N, C-alpha and C positions, 0 to 999 in steps of 0.2 A: 387482499391476500387470497390466494386460490385455496378454497377449502378442500379441494381434492388432493392437495399435496402440501400440507402445512410444514413449515420449516422445523427441522429437528433441533434448532437452537433452543426452542422453548423447553424441550426435554432435557437437553444437556446443560442448560443454563440454570436450572432450578436446583438449589442445594438440597431441598427436601427430597428430591428424587435421585440425587446423585448416588446414594448407596445402592439403588437398584441396578446401576450399571454393572457393578461387579457381579451381582447375583445373575444377571442375564448373561454375562460373559462366560459363566460356567455351564450354560445350557447347551453349548455346542452349536449355536446358531450359525447357519451358513452365511458366508460373506457374499454381499451383493456385488455381482459382477457388472461392469459397465455395459451399456447397450452399444450397438454399433455406432461408431463415431462418424461425424460428418467430415472428418479430416483423416489424413493418412499417416499422421505421426503424433507424437506426444509433446505438449508444451505446457508450461505453467507460468502465470504471472503472480508475483508476490507484491502486494501493496504494503509498504511500511509507512504507517500514518504517524506523524509527529504531532500529538495533540497539544494544543495551546498556542501554536503559531511560532515555528522555529525562525530565529533571526538569520535569514540567509545572507544578510550583509556581513555577518561575521563568520559564517560557515565557509564561504569562499570569497576572498578579498581581491579586488583588482589592484594590480601594482603598477599600472601606467602612471606617469608622473602627474597627470591632471587629476584623475579620479583619486589616486592615493593621497595626494596633497589635500584635497577637499575632505576625504574620509578622516584623515588625522586631525584636521582643523575642527571638524564637527564632533568627533567622538573622543579625541585625545584628552580634553579637559575633564571628561567624565570617567576616565579610566577604562574605557571599553575598546579603544583602538588597539589593533594587533599589529605586530611587526616581525619580520624575519630576524632583525637585530636582537630583539628581546626574547626570541624563541617562542613567541606566542603564535607564530605561523610556522608551518613546516616549510621546507625549502622551496624557493621560488620555481615556478614552472612557466611555460609559455605555450600557447596553442593558437592556431589560426582559427578565428571565429567562423562558424558554419551556420547555415540557414539564415544568413543575412546578406544584404546587398554589398556591404563594405567588409570584405573578409580580411580584416587587418590582423596582425599578430598581437595577441593579448597576453601580457604577463599577469600572473595571479598566483595565489597560494591558498591552501586549505588551512582551516583552524588547527591549532596545535593538538587538539584532542583527537585528531583523525589521521594519525600516521599510517594506520593499516589501509584506510581507503585511499590515501595518497599513493601508497605502494601499488594498490590495485589499479589506480589510474595510470601509473607508470607501466603497467602490464597491458594497457589497452582495454581494461574491463570496466571502466567507469566513464560515463558521460555526465556532464552538467548542463542542464537546460536553464537558461537565465531569464529572470523576470517573467515568470509564468503566473497566471491567475484567472479568476472568474471573469469572463467576458461574454457578451452576446455577439459582438462584432469588433473589428479593430476600432480603437477609441483614442481620439486625440484629447489633449487637455481642454481645448475649447468645447468639445462635445461633452466632456465630463462636467464642466462648469455650467453648461446649459441644460444638463440632465438628459441628453440624448443617449438612449440605449444603455444607460448605466445599470449594472446588475443591482438587485435589491439587497438591502440589509448588509452592506459592506461593513467590515470591522466587527461583526457579531460572530462569536465563536460557534454557536449551534447552527446558524444559518450558513456560514461559510463551510463548515464541516460537511453539511448536506450537499451544498453546491459542488464542492470539489469531488466528492465521491459519486454524485450523480453525473458529473461531467457537463452540467448545464446550470445556468442561473434560474431557469424556469422550474416551476413546481414539478417534482418527479418522485415517484414512489419506488424507483429502481435505481441501481447503480450501473455505471458503464461496464464494470467487470461482469456483473450478472447478465447484462444484456448481451455481451460477447458470448458468454457460455450458453445463453438461450439459443444462439445461432450455431455454435460450433461444438457444444458439449455433448456428452453421452446421455445425460439424465441420470448418471450414477450418483450415489450418495456421497461421493467425495469430490464432486465437481466444484463445490464452493465451500470453503472452510475458513472460519475466523478463529483466532486463538485469543483467549482471554476476554475479549469484548467484541460484540457484534459490530458490523460496519455495513452501511448502505451499499458500499462498493460492490459487494458480492451478491446482492439481491437482484434477481431478474423477474420477469413476468412468470416464467416457468421454473426458474432456478431459485432455490431457497437455501440460504446458507446454514451450515452446521456450526455450532459453537462448541469449542473444546476449552476446558480450563487452561489458564495461562501457563501453568506448570506442566501441562500435558498428562496429569495424573488421571487418566481415564479408566485404568484398570483397578478399580477400587475393590477392596475385599467384600465378599458377600457370601450368601448361603451356597453350599454345595448340595447337590442332590445325588444320592447313591442308592442303588446301582444305576448304571447309565440308562437302563430301560426306563427307570422311574423319571430320570431327567428328560428323556425323550417324550414321555407321556405328558409331563407338565409343560414342556415347550410347545407341543402340538396343541394342547388345550388352551394355553395362553394365546397362541397365534390365532386359533379359531375364534376365540372370544374377541380379540382385538379386530379381527377381519370382518366380523358380523355386521350387518346393517343395523344402524341405530337411528331412530327417528329424531333423537335429540341431537341437534347440530353440534353443540358444544361438546357433548360426550363423544360423538363420533370423531370430531376433530382431535380430541385428546387421545382417543384410541389409536388413530392413525399416527399421531406424533410418537406415541410410545412404541408402536410397531416399527416405525422408521428408525427410532433410536436403537431398538434391538439390532437392526441390521447394521447400523453404524458401529456399534460396540464391537462386532466381529471384525470389521475393517481396522479399527483402532488396535485391537488385540493382535491382529496379523502384522500391523506396522511395527509394533514393538517386539514381535516374536521373530523378526528376521535377523536378529543378532544386533549387538550394540554397535553403534558407529565408533570407528577408531578416532575420529576427530574430537578433540576436547573443546567444549563450549564453555565460555565464562558462566558464572553463576547469576548474571543479570536476568531479569524477567524476560526481556526481549530476546536474549540469547536462547533461553529455554523454549520460547515460542518457536524460534527458527529451527531449533533442534527437532521439535516435533514435526514441523513442516518438512524437514529433510527426511524424516522417517516415513511420513505419509507419501512423499514424492517417490521414495524408493519402492514403496508398495504399489502405488498407482502406475508408475512407469512400466512395471512388469506386466501390466494387464492389457497392453495394447494401445492403439492410437486413442487420442482424446485430448481434452483441455481441462485445466484446473485454474481456479483463481483462489488466492489466499489473502487474508487480511490479518496483519500483525501490527502491533502499536506500541508506542512509547509515550508516556506523558511527561509533564514537567517543563514544557517549552514556553509557558506564558510568563515570560521573564520581565515583569514590571520592575523588579528589584533583584539585587544579588546576581545579576546576569553573568558577571565575569566568571564566577565559579560554577553557577548552576548550568549554564550552557556547556561549559567544558565537560562537566560530569555527564550530561545527557549525550553529547556528541561522542565522547569516549565510549560510552556504552553502545551507541549505534555503530561506530567504527569497528570495535572489537567483535561485536555480534555478527555483523555482516561479513567480516573477514573469516570467522569460523564457519559461517554458512557456506561461503564460497568453497572453502576447503572440503566441507562435507559433500557438496555437490560434485566436486572433483572426485571424491572417494567413491561415490555411487555412479559416476559417469554421466552426470546430468547437467554440467555447466552450460552446455550449448542449448539446452531445452528449457532453462529456467531463467527468467529475468525479474529482478527486484527493482522497484522504483519507489521514490518517496512522494508523499503528499503531506500537507500541513494546512492548518486553518487559513493562514495568510502569512505574509512577511511581517517585518516590524519596521517602525520608523527609524530612519537613519539618525535623526536627532534624538539623543537620549533624554531620559528624565533624570532623576537624582541617582539612580543606580541600575537602571535597566532601560527598556524601550517599550513603546506603546504599539498598539495594533496598527498594522499596515495593510498592504494589498499584494502587489506583485512579489514573488518570491523565487528563489533558486531551488531546483530539485536535482536529485542524483538518480542515475540509472546504473545498475550493476549487473553484470552477467557476461558469460562467454560469447554471446551473440551481439553484444553491444559494440558499437563503433565509438571508441573513446574520443573525448575532446570536449570543446565548449560549443554550445549551440545557442544562438541568439546573441544578445549583447548586454553588458551591464548598463544600468541607467547612468545618466551623466553626473550624478551625485551633487547636483546644484539644488539647494533648498529653494523652493519656489520656481524651479525651472520647468522645462517642457515635460519632464517625466514625473514631476512631483504633483500629486493631487491636492495636497493640503498645506504645503509650505513647510512640512516637517520631515520631508524625505519619505513620503508614502508613495511608492512607485505605481504608476499606471502600467498594468501588464502590457508587454509587447507580444507575448505568446499566450494563446488561450489554453484552457484545460482541454478543449476539444482537439486542438492540434497535438497537444502532448499525448492524450489518450489515443488518438487515431494512429499516431506513429507506432505505439505499442500494439494497438489492435491489428494493424496491418501485418506486423510480425507474427501475431497470434493466429492469423489465418483469415481475417475478415477482408473482403474485397471492398472497393470504393463504394459500391451501391449499399452494401450493408452498413458501412460506417456513416454514410451521409444521410440515409433515410431511416435507419433503424437504431443504430447505436447512439448517434449524436443528434437525432431528431431534427434534421434539416438545418442545424446551426453550423455544422462544419463547412457548409457551402459558403458561409459568410467570410471565410478566410482563404486567401489566395494560396498559401502554402499549406498543403494538407499532410505532408510527410516531412518531418524535420530532419530526417536522415540519420538519426543516431542508432538505428537498428540495422544489423547486417541482413 
């Protein structure tokens, strides 16, 4: 961690200090303006992390006769198979596969908990990238079985969470979103923001994430100082105290954190002071996180060119049991929350400037257990936004247990698309050039993959 610019998440994340936020917000602190940007426009990436390992096999289901027949045979007897006939899938769609050699027409359907995202897909605002995961290089089943270039700690929640957010199976103390902002951001206090819980994704070498409570309640009640002259004196005294040199490194770091937090409070206050959004958001925690993101984007986009990364999350996807209802509930919340977010972005005129994408620990086994599924590897992800080129990218595994795509014999898919390729496609839209992506953002691993742009961004 860089002691000259400690993350404000420590300040915002501690409940014992939370009451101080409201007190500081009454001091009339000046909002920190962004520095000159390395880019000429404004864009934001929003990472929606599905903690626990979302079952992509049921989020988007292939309906070609070969795969769907195998899917029903493997999952049907356990009550997990979905179908259009029983209305556990939304209506059938078809798309020509992209970013693959064999660009066949692929019938498919989304989980019945996601009608809103299905509608956005119909409007061209959603892309699905199929069988994505942690890789060092393209990997065959034979290589996997011999241990050649296999990523470490597969099937482990904490390890895969870090690898997905870092964008590499190698040890990394930063996330690929933070590394992008290191290169393209302004250094402003809103360049990297997490809602509810911190994420490695937004941490860079120079960029440190801010953590805001999940419900966005950052303007807490606190002391008022009156008259204003007295408030100004106290603010100046506190600022001078926190800015003073302190030989004690821990005390100096704490002071800088509090000072940075004071600056952030003003920005958060301004975000909510711009008037209520007309868009109605559901009461889900994820929806409230995204509502706060929309408010912050409205604030930041008015301040000129720059880049932002956000991290929002939804838990509950570790479905070893009770998956039929639990995944429906979680995907319904995701679908409704993202639909409201897209409406809000339309309201503030930012749909073309903001792209949301999903990550999760891993996929899940196609072969169920007694009432759910076990940890897998390759997974399907969604990208949502006005700049997205909708469609299907990559291809579904062949759904043969023990087949060429199955690492373990239980339908644990060896990824055919890497996290580096996925992130680089988003990073190129964000403004990074090839050299940045290959040597700085993805640490020379992107070069191991022939296709470096999957094509799902306009």
